[in-house]
C-alpha positions as CSV (number, residue, x, y, z in Angstrom):
1,M,93.4,72.8,-85.9
2,Q,92.5,69.5,-84.4
3,H,94.7,67.9,-81.7
4,R,96.6,65.0,-83.1
5,L,95.2,62.7,-80.3
6,E,91.7,63.8,-80.8
7,G,89.4,61.0,-81.2
8,V,91.9,58.4,-80.1
9,K,90.9,56.2,-77.2
10,L,93.5,55.9,-74.7
11,D,93.8,53.1,-72.1
12,V,95.6,55.1,-69.5
13,Q,95.1,54.7,-65.7
14,P,95.4,57.8,-63.4
15,F,98.3,58.0,-61.0
16,W,95.9,57.8,-57.8
17,E,92.5,56.6,-57.4
18,P,90.7,56.9,-54.0
19,P,89.6,53.6,-52.4
20,E,85.9,52.8,-52.2
21,E,85.6,54.0,-48.5
22,N,87.5,57.2,-47.9
23,T,87.8,57.3,-44.0
24,I,89.3,60.8,-44.0
25,S,86.3,62.2,-45.7
26,R,84.1,60.7,-43.0
27,Q,86.0,62.0,-40.0
28,Q,84.5,64.7,-37.7
29,V,85.9,67.1,-35.1
30,H,84.7,66.7,-31.5
31,D,85.3,68.8,-28.4
32,Y,86.1,67.2,-25.0
33,L,85.9,69.4,-21.9
34,L,88.6,68.3,-19.5
35,P,87.8,67.9,-15.8
36,F,90.6,70.0,-14.4
37,K,91.7,73.5,-15.5
38,F,95.3,72.7,-15.9
39,Y,94.8,69.4,-17.8
40,L,95.0,71.0,-21.3
41,T,98.2,72.9,-20.5
42,F,99.7,69.8,-19.1
43,L,98.7,67.6,-22.1
44,K,100.2,70.2,-24.5
45,K,103.5,69.9,-22.7
46,H,103.3,66.1,-23.1
47,K,102.1,65.9,-26.7
48,I,104.2,62.8,-27.4
49,I,102.6,60.8,-24.7
50,V,99.1,62.0,-25.7
51,C,99.5,61.4,-29.4
52,D,101.0,58.0,-28.7
53,Q,97.9,57.0,-26.7
54,L,95.4,58.3,-29.2
55,K,97.0,57.9,-32.6
56,K,95.3,54.7,-33.4
57,W,91.9,56.2,-33.1
58,A,92.1,60.0,-33.4
59,E,94.0,63.0,-34.3
60,V,94.5,65.8,-31.8
61,I,94.0,69.3,-33.2
62,W,96.3,71.2,-30.8
63,K,96.0,74.6,-32.3
64,D,92.2,74.7,-31.9
65,S,92.2,73.2,-28.3
66,K,91.5,76.1,-26.0
67,N,89.7,76.9,-22.7
68,N,90.5,73.5,-21.3
69,T,88.8,71.8,-24.2
70,L,90.6,69.1,-26.2
71,K,89.7,68.9,-29.9
72,L,89.8,65.5,-31.5
73,K,89.2,64.4,-35.1
74,Y,88.0,60.8,-35.5
75,S,85.5,58.6,-37.2
76,E,82.1,58.1,-35.6
77,E,82.5,54.4,-35.4
78,N,85.6,54.9,-33.2
79,S,83.8,57.1,-30.6
80,E,83.6,54.4,-27.9
81,Q,87.2,53.5,-28.3
82,I,88.2,57.1,-28.2
83,E,86.2,57.9,-25.0
84,Q,87.7,54.9,-23.3
85,C,91.2,55.7,-24.3
86,L,90.8,59.3,-23.3
87,E,89.4,58.3,-19.9
88,E,92.3,56.1,-19.2
89,L,94.7,58.8,-20.2
90,L,93.1,61.4,-17.9
91,N,92.9,58.9,-15.0
92,S,96.6,58.3,-15.3
93,I,97.4,61.9,-14.5
94,I,98.4,62.4,-10.8
95,V,97.5,65.7,-9.3
96,E,98.7,67.3,-6.0
97,I,97.3,70.7,-4.9
98,I,99.2,72.7,-2.3
99,D,98.1,76.0,-0.7
100,V,100.7,78.6,-0.8
101,P,100.6,81.6,1.6
102,T,99.6,84.7,-0.1
103,D,102.6,86.7,1.2
104,I,105.1,84.3,-0.4
105,F,103.1,83.1,-3.4
106,E,104.9,85.2,-6.1
107,D,108.3,84.3,-4.7
108,V,107.5,80.6,-4.8
109,A,106.0,80.8,-8.3
110,R,109.2,82.5,-9.6
111,T,111.3,79.7,-8.0
112,F,109.7,77.2,-10.4
113,K,110.1,79.0,-13.7
114,S,112.5,76.6,-15.6
115,E,111.2,74.8,-18.7
116,E,111.4,71.5,-16.9
117,D,109.5,72.9,-13.9
118,K,106.8,74.3,-16.1
119,M,106.0,70.7,-17.3
120,Y,104.9,69.8,-13.8
121,F,104.1,73.0,-11.8
122,Y,101.0,75.1,-12.5
123,F,100.3,78.0,-10.2
124,D,96.8,79.3,-9.6
125,N,97.0,83.0,-9.0
126,R,93.4,83.4,-8.0
127,N,93.3,80.6,-5.3
128,F,97.0,80.9,-4.3
129,Q,97.6,77.3,-5.0
130,A,100.4,75.3,-6.6
131,N,99.2,72.4,-8.8
132,I,101.6,69.5,-9.5
133,L,100.7,67.2,-12.4
134,G,102.5,64.2,-13.8
135,F,102.0,60.7,-15.2
136,D,104.5,59.2,-12.8
137,K,103.6,59.2,-9.1
138,S,107.1,59.0,-7.7
139,N,108.0,62.0,-9.9
140,V,105.0,64.0,-8.6
141,I,106.0,63.2,-5.0
142,K,109.5,64.4,-5.8
143,M,108.2,67.7,-7.2
144,K,105.9,68.1,-4.2
145,N,108.8,67.7,-1.7
146,R,110.7,70.3,-3.7
147,L,107.8,72.7,-3.3
148,L,107.3,72.0,0.4
149,D,111.0,72.6,1.1
150,N,110.4,76.1,-0.3
151,L,107.3,76.5,1.8
152,R,108.7,75.3,5.2
153,R,108.4,77.7,8.0
154,K,109.7,77.8,11.6
155,C,107.6,79.8,14.1
156,E,108.0,80.4,17.8
157,F,105.1,81.4,20.1
158,N,105.5,82.5,23.8
159,L,102.9,81.1,26.1
160,N,102.3,81.7,29.8
161,I,102.1,78.6,32.1
162,H,98.3,78.7,32.1
163,E,98.0,78.9,28.3
164,R,100.3,76.0,28.0
165,R,98.2,73.9,30.6
166,I,95.0,74.8,28.7
167,L,96.5,73.7,25.4
168,S,97.8,70.5,27.0
169,G,94.4,69.8,28.4
170,H,93.0,70.0,24.9
171,R,95.8,67.7,23.7
172,F,96.6,70.3,21.2
173,F,100.3,69.5,20.8
174,E,99.7,65.8,20.2
175,Q,97.0,66.5,17.7
176,A,99.2,69.1,15.9
177,E,101.9,66.5,15.3
178,R,99.4,63.9,14.1
179,Q,98.1,66.4,11.6
180,S,101.1,65.8,9.4
181,E,104.2,63.7,9.5
182,D,106.1,66.7,8.2
183,L,105.0,69.1,11.0
184,Q,107.2,69.2,14.1
185,V,106.1,70.6,17.4
186,R,108.6,71.3,20.2
187,I,108.1,72.8,23.6
188,H,110.9,74.6,25.5
189,G,109.7,76.0,28.8
190,N,106.7,78.1,28.0
191,K,107.6,78.5,24.4
192,V,106.1,76.3,21.6
193,I,108.0,76.0,18.2
194,F,106.2,74.9,15.0
195,E,108.3,73.8,12.1
196,G,106.9,72.5,8.8
197,Q,105.0,73.3,5.7
198,Y,103.9,76.9,5.7
199,S,100.1,76.3,5.5
200,E,100.2,73.5,8.2
201,V,102.0,75.8,10.6
202,A,99.5,78.5,9.8
203,T,96.6,76.1,10.4
204,C,98.1,75.0,13.8
205,H,98.5,78.6,14.9
206,K,95.0,79.5,13.9
207,Y,93.6,76.5,16.0
208,M,95.8,77.4,18.9
209,Y,94.7,81.0,18.9
210,K,91.0,79.9,18.8
211,I,91.5,77.8,22.0
212,L,93.3,80.6,23.8
213,Q,90.6,83.1,22.9
214,S,88.0,81.0,24.7
215,M,89.9,81.0,28.1
216,V,88.1,82.5,31.1
217,K,89.4,83.6,34.5
218,S,88.1,84.1,38.0
219,E,89.4,84.7,41.6
220,L,88.2,82.3,44.4
221,P,88.7,82.9,48.1
222,L,89.9,79.9,50.0
223,P,90.0,79.0,53.8
224,L,92.4,80.8,56.1
225,N,96.1,79.7,55.7
226,T,95.4,77.7,52.5
227,G,98.2,79.8,50.9
228,M,100.6,78.0,53.3
229,I,100.1,74.6,51.6
230,I,98.7,75.2,48.1
231,N,102.1,75.8,46.5
232,K,103.7,72.7,48.0
233,K,105.0,70.4,45.3
234,Q,102.9,67.4,46.5
235,V,99.8,69.5,46.8
236,K,100.3,70.7,43.2
237,E,100.8,67.2,41.9
238,Y,97.7,66.1,43.8
239,L,95.6,68.9,42.2
240,D,96.9,68.0,38.8
241,V,95.9,64.4,39.2
242,K,92.5,65.5,40.5
243,L,91.9,67.8,37.5
244,R,92.8,65.1,35.0
245,S,90.6,62.5,36.7
246,K,87.7,64.9,36.5
247,K,88.6,65.9,32.9
248,C,88.8,69.5,34.0
249,I,90.8,71.7,31.6
250,G,92.1,74.4,33.9
251,S,95.0,76.0,35.7
252,W,95.6,78.2,38.8
253,E,97.9,80.4,40.7
254,T,97.8,81.9,44.1
255,G,96.5,85.4,44.4
256,D,96.5,87.9,47.3
257,G,96.3,86.3,50.8
258,D,94.4,83.0,50.7
259,S,92.7,83.6,47.3
260,V,93.5,81.7,44.1
261,L,93.3,82.8,40.5
262,L,91.6,80.2,38.3
263,Y,92.0,79.8,34.5
264,A,89.9,77.4,32.4
265,S,89.1,76.7,28.8
266,D,85.5,77.8,29.1
267,K,82.8,78.7,31.7
268,T,81.8,75.0,32.2
269,H,85.4,74.0,33.1
270,L,85.8,77.1,35.3
271,S,82.8,76.1,37.4
272,L,84.2,72.5,37.7
273,L,87.6,74.0,38.7
274,E,86.0,76.1,41.4
275,E,84.2,73.0,42.8
276,I,87.5,71.0,42.9
277,M,89.3,73.8,44.8
278,K,86.5,74.2,47.3
279,E,86.3,70.5,48.1
280,T,90.1,70.1,48.2
281,F,90.9,72.5,51.0
282,V,89.0,72.0,54.3
283,A,89.4,74.2,57.3
284,N,88.3,73.8,61.0
285,T,88.6,76.0,64.1
286,L,90.1,74.5,67.2
287,D,88.2,76.1,70.0
288,F,89.7,73.9,72.7
289,V,93.1,75.4,72.1
290,D,92.0,78.7,73.7
291,K,90.8,76.9,76.7
292,I,94.1,75.2,77.4
293,K,96.3,78.3,77.1
294,D,98.6,78.9,80.1
295,T,98.0,75.4,81.3
296,P,100.2,72.3,81.1
297,N,97.9,71.0,78.4
298,H,99.1,73.7,76.0
299,G,102.6,72.3,76.1
300,K,101.2,68.9,75.2
301,W,99.3,70.4,72.3
302,L,102.4,72.1,70.9
303,T,104.2,68.7,71.0
304,F,101.3,67.1,69.3
305,V,101.3,69.7,66.5
306,E,105.0,69.0,65.8
307,S,104.2,65.3,65.4
308,L,101.5,66.1,62.9
309,K,103.8,68.4,60.9
310,E,106.3,65.6,60.7
311,E,103.7,63.1,59.5
312,F,102.1,65.6,57.0
313,P,104.7,68.2,56.1
314,D,102.8,69.3,52.9
315,F,99.2,68.5,53.2
316,C,98.1,70.5,56.3
317,F,98.8,73.7,58.2
318,I,97.9,74.2,61.9
319,G,97.6,77.8,63.0
320,E,97.1,79.2,66.5
321,N,93.6,77.8,66.9
322,S,92.7,76.6,63.4
323,I,93.7,74.0,60.8
324,V,93.5,73.7,57.0
325,A,94.2,70.4,55.3
326,V,93.8,68.7,51.9
327,D,90.6,66.6,51.7
328,F,92.1,63.2,51.4
329,V,93.9,63.5,54.8
330,V,91.5,65.8,56.7
331,N,89.4,63.0,58.2
332,Y,92.5,61.2,59.5
333,I,94.0,64.4,61.0
334,K,90.6,65.4,62.5
335,S,90.4,62.0,64.2
336,K,93.9,62.3,65.7
337,I,93.1,65.8,67.0
338,D,89.8,64.6,68.5
339,N,91.6,61.8,70.2
340,F,94.2,64.2,71.6
341,E,91.5,66.6,72.8
342,Q,89.6,63.8,74.5
343,S,92.8,62.7,76.3
344,L,93.4,66.1,77.9
345,I,92.7,66.4,81.7
346,Y,90.9,69.6,82.6
347,E,90.4,71.2,86.0
348,S,86.7,72.2,86.1
349,Y,83.8,72.9,88.4
350,I,80.0,72.8,88.2
351,S,78.1,75.7,89.8
352,M,74.7,75.4,91.4
353,P,72.3,77.3,93.7
354,L,73.0,77.3,97.4
355,E,70.0,75.1,98.3
356,H,71.1,72.5,95.7
357,F,74.7,72.6,97.0
358,L,73.5,72.1,100.6
359,F,71.2,69.2,99.7
360,L,73.9,67.4,97.7
361,K,76.5,68.0,100.4
362,E,74.2,66.5,103.0
363,F,72.5,63.7,101.2
364,K,74.3,62.9,97.9
365,E,78.0,63.5,98.5
366,Q,78.9,59.8,98.8
367,E,76.9,59.0,95.8
368,I,78.8,61.7,93.8
369,N,82.1,60.4,95.0
370,D,81.2,56.9,94.0
371,F,80.2,58.0,90.6
372,G,83.5,59.9,90.1
373,E,85.5,56.9,91.2
374,K,83.6,54.6,88.9
375,N,84.3,56.9,85.9
376,K,87.9,57.6,87.0
377,I,87.2,61.3,87.6
378,K,89.8,62.8,89.9
379,N,89.7,65.2,92.8
380,V,85.8,65.3,93.1
381,C,84.9,67.8,95.9
382,L,81.9,69.8,96.9
383,K,83.1,73.2,98.0
384,D,82.0,76.9,97.7
385,N,78.7,76.1,96.2
386,K,80.5,74.2,93.4
387,L,81.5,70.7,92.5
388,H,85.2,70.7,91.7
389,L,86.7,67.9,89.6
390,E,89.4,66.9,87.1
391,G,89.0,64.8,84.0
392,T,88.7,64.5,80.3
393,Q,86.0,66.3,78.4
394,E,84.1,63.0,78.2
395,Q,84.4,62.5,81.9
396,L,83.4,66.0,82.7
397,M,80.3,65.7,80.5
398,K,79.3,62.5,82.3
399,M,79.5,64.2,85.6
400,E,77.6,67.2,84.4
401,I,74.8,64.9,83.2
402,F,74.8,63.0,86.5
403,I,74.7,66.2,88.6
404,E,72.0,67.7,86.4
405,N,69.8,64.6,87.0
406,L,70.3,65.0,90.8
407,R,69.4,68.6,90.6
408,K,66.3,67.7,88.7
409,D,65.3,65.4,91.5
410,I,65.8,68.2,94.0
411,S,63.7,70.6,91.9
412,S,61.0,68.1,91.5
413,K,60.8,67.5,95.3
414,E,60.8,71.2,96.0
415,A,57.9,71.7,93.5
416,Q,56.0,68.9,95.2
417,K,56.7,70.4,98.7
418,T,55.7,73.8,97.6
419,E,52.4,72.5,96.2
420,E,51.6,70.5,99.2
421,G,52.7,73.0,101.8
422,N,51.1,75.9,100.1
423,N,54.3,77.9,100.1
424,F,54.7,78.0,104.0
425,S,58.2,78.9,105.2
426,W,59.4,76.5,108.0
427,E,62.1,78.7,109.6
428,K,60.2,82.0,109.7
429,Q,56.8,80.6,110.9
430,M,57.8,77.9,113.3
431,K,57.5,80.0,116.5
432,S,54.8,82.5,115.5
433,E,52.5,80.0,113.9
434,S,52.6,77.5,116.9
435,K,51.6,80.3,119.3
436,K,48.6,81.2,117.1
437,L,47.7,77.6,116.8
438,Y,47.5,76.6,120.5
439,P,44.6,78.9,121.5
440,A,42.5,77.7,118.6
441,L,42.9,74.1,119.6
442,G,42.1,74.5,123.3
443,S,43.5,72.1,126.0
444,E,43.0,68.4,126.5
445,T,39.9,67.0,124.8
446,K,38.7,63.5,123.9
447,E,36.8,64.6,120.9
448,I,38.0,65.1,117.4
449,V,38.7,68.8,116.9
450,N,38.5,70.4,113.4
451,V,40.4,73.6,113.1
452,N,40.5,75.7,110.0
453,Y,43.9,77.4,109.8
454,K,45.1,79.4,106.7
455,N,43.2,77.4,104.2
456,C,44.2,74.1,105.8
457,E,41.9,71.9,107.9
458,I,43.7,70.3,110.8
459,V,41.9,67.2,112.1
460,L,42.9,66.1,115.6
461,R,42.0,63.0,117.5
462,E,42.0,62.1,121.1
463,G,45.4,62.6,122.6
464,D,47.9,65.3,123.7
465,I,46.9,68.0,121.2
466,T,48.6,70.8,123.1
467,T,52.0,69.6,121.8
468,L,51.1,69.9,118.1
469,D,53.7,72.1,116.4
470,T,53.6,74.1,113.3
471,D,54.9,71.3,111.1
472,A,51.4,69.9,111.1
473,A,49.9,73.2,110.4
474,N,52.3,73.7,107.5
475,G,51.2,70.6,105.7
476,R,53.6,67.9,106.8
477,R,51.9,64.5,107.1
478,E,54.5,63.2,109.6
479,H,55.7,65.2,112.5
480,R,57.7,64.6,115.7
481,G,55.2,66.2,118.1
482,G,53.2,64.6,120.8
483,V,50.1,63.8,118.7
484,A,51.1,61.2,116.0
485,A,47.6,61.0,114.6
486,A,47.4,64.6,113.3
487,I,46.3,64.8,109.7
488,V,46.6,68.0,107.7
489,Q,44.3,68.5,104.8
490,K,43.8,71.4,102.4
491,G,40.8,73.5,103.1
């Protein structure tokens, strides 16, 4: 049976007719890999903000967005706008990454488990990090401070005095405080206290341990009696200033006797510290003190020593016959001691052979007395084969040089006399030689007589030759005999 409307043309419009360009049919799905692993999780927790940013150009397919990849559906002609909009969205996300100590990581993560916290805190179990994300910077800072309050740590470390000095030389404490405004470093005695964010405290401790591990030590012997002054307050302060001026990172303490134990940050600074110690303490022996014992001069010396101690109570020590002083005063003290020594009056004498003594006594005594008076030398006296005198060391030395020159003159004349006289002895030969000489010469004669006598040729002229004595025979050119013209020549 045919339908009653069959064959009837109806002018009826459909309820919906698609437009000429169906944009939905032309849309495609695109994947966008996000630059940070927690971005997708963060964006899902803030869908309203994301959709509000992208709704004009694209649709976010949340259920298919996985593995840090965001799926967007949009038309190809909107791709540039979508990319720009997505870039602006991602750049507006503020990220803070904080290292969390492994031993407290789980406790910290459990602390931030509320739904509100989960919108901002993302914990990386593999790298032990807390990631704080947000669109508002002030809100992110607020969350960061909350986390840091949970990570704060207070640690105390005991240091010996040398470790503390080495760390101070490296400016460790100042650098630690500059590392973070939140980190506090306090020193009480030889104890250092760190208080601040856990990781920053751990970093400081690691750096401190590295410095202390490189420390080296040695023992250095110092001059006698250095231990008597090295621990004086002013000497310690002087050494500290000297170390700083030479940029030496080191410390020291006294050892056994006069040795010192040295500590330095490394071998280079240890060598520098040894040089500083060696040049700082200077010692000298005082030989003249032994010479003046049991004399009035020794009392003067003791009084002088007391005056030096009053002038330099810390920087020098004077022993029985030695002195040790700090370098910057040693020249001044040495000068004062030298002046004192030169001012002392000594009783002394100059020994000499008998023949020299007799010669000086007979021919040079007045000359010696005049020299002593001129140089203010007291009690000059030739006695017992010696020249006795009193004076300062300088005066005594002048007299010694003067006497030595006189003795050289004597020795020179004796050598000349020995050479010319062919080693004849006056006293022993005077009688015997004259007896032997008379017969050889004969009696009165007017002719010149040549006589060879003991390798000497005696030439006589007319005159009374019988009175020629042995002086002529022994080589003296002048004699007091009867014949004045006698000449003695070597044969």
